[in-house]
One Martini backbone bead per residue (centre of mass of N, CA, C, O) as a GRO file, in nm:
protein
   69
    1MET     BB    1  -1.277  -1.156  -0.959
    2ALA     BB    2  -1.447  -0.935  -0.816
    3LEU     BB    3  -1.580  -1.145  -0.609
    4LYS     BB    4  -1.268  -1.213  -0.484
    5THR     BB    5  -1.250  -0.906  -0.397
    6LYS     BB    6  -1.103  -0.699  -0.149
    7SER     BB    7  -1.177  -0.357  -0.050
    8TRP     BB    8  -1.052  -0.048   0.071
    9GLN     BB    9  -1.029   0.242   0.187
   10PRO     BB   10  -0.832   0.486   0.191
   11VAL     BB   11  -0.534   0.583   0.375
   12ALA     BB   12  -0.398   0.844   0.576
   13ARG     BB   13  -0.029   0.865   0.638
   14ASN     BB   14   0.228   1.072   0.662
   15GLY     BB   15   0.163   1.152   0.340
   16TRP     BB   16   0.011   0.880   0.283
   17ILE     BB   17  -0.158   0.670   0.052
   18ILE     BB   18  -0.353   0.371   0.131
   19LYS     BB   19  -0.414   0.071  -0.060
   20PHE     BB   20  -0.612  -0.227   0.016
   21SER     BB   21  -0.597  -0.557  -0.136
   22VAL     BB   22  -0.784  -0.874  -0.172
   23TYR     BB   23  -0.717  -1.200  -0.319
   24ARG     BB   24  -0.822  -1.494  -0.211
   25ASP     BB   25  -0.685  -1.437   0.087
   26THR     BB   26  -0.354  -1.416  -0.037
   27ASN     BB   27  -0.361  -1.155  -0.219
   28VAL     BB   28  -0.172  -0.854  -0.208
   29LEU     BB   29  -0.250  -0.507  -0.280
   30LEU     BB   30  -0.040  -0.224  -0.290
   31THR     BB   31  -0.112   0.130  -0.269
   32VAL     BB   32   0.121   0.406  -0.275
   33ILE     BB   33   0.087   0.765  -0.205
   34SER     BB   34   0.213   1.072  -0.236
   35GLN     BB   35   0.089   1.385  -0.146
   36TYR     BB   36   0.349   1.556  -0.260
   37THR     BB   37   0.479   1.390  -0.528
   38GLY     BB   38   0.304   1.129  -0.652
   39GLN     BB   39   0.421   0.879  -0.574
   40VAL     BB   40   0.413   0.533  -0.681
   41ILE     BB   41   0.348   0.230  -0.494
   42MET     BB   42   0.364  -0.115  -0.597
   43ARG     BB   43   0.254  -0.421  -0.427
   44HIS     BB   44   0.301  -0.773  -0.395
   45PHE     BB   45   0.144  -1.021  -0.180
   46THR     BB   46   0.116  -1.350   0.002
   47ASN     BB   47   0.125  -1.175   0.279
   48GLU     BB   48  -0.009  -0.977   0.519
   49ASP     BB   49   0.234  -0.929   0.704
   50ASP     BB   50   0.423  -0.815   0.485
   51ALA     BB   51   0.242  -0.578   0.410
   52CYS     BB   52   0.244  -0.443   0.692
   53MET     BB   53   0.549  -0.400   0.705
   54PHE     BB   54   0.560  -0.213   0.457
   55ILE     BB   55   0.378   0.006   0.564
   56ASN     BB   56   0.555   0.077   0.810
   57LEU     BB   57   0.798   0.162   0.643
   58VAL     BB   58   0.670   0.391   0.471
   59ILE     BB   59   0.544   0.579   0.704
   60GLU     BB   60   0.849   0.654   0.798
   61LEU     BB   61   0.876   0.810   0.555
   62ASP     BB   62   0.932   1.081   0.358
   63ALA     BB   63   0.685   1.222   0.149
   64ASP     BB   64   0.886   1.446   0.010
   65GLU     BB   65   1.021   1.206  -0.109
   66THR     BB   66   1.197   0.984  -0.318
   67TYR     BB   67   1.181   0.627  -0.408
   68GLU     BB   68   1.354   0.299  -0.415
   69LEU     BB   69   1.172  -0.011  -0.336
   0.00000   0.00000   0.00000
């Protein structure tokens, strides 16, 4: 499994830390952490475009608040 997984360094945007991993080129795991509250949001996607849309949604949110997404 480890040989079929690609992972990148986390990126910080607007108070959020975003970790993006891809398994077998089709399964995306997003881990998003608020730098201020410590809230962790994890989501699995089967489409990179959907994952990118979710990232764009999250980074527009206030990282000082907690959310149920």
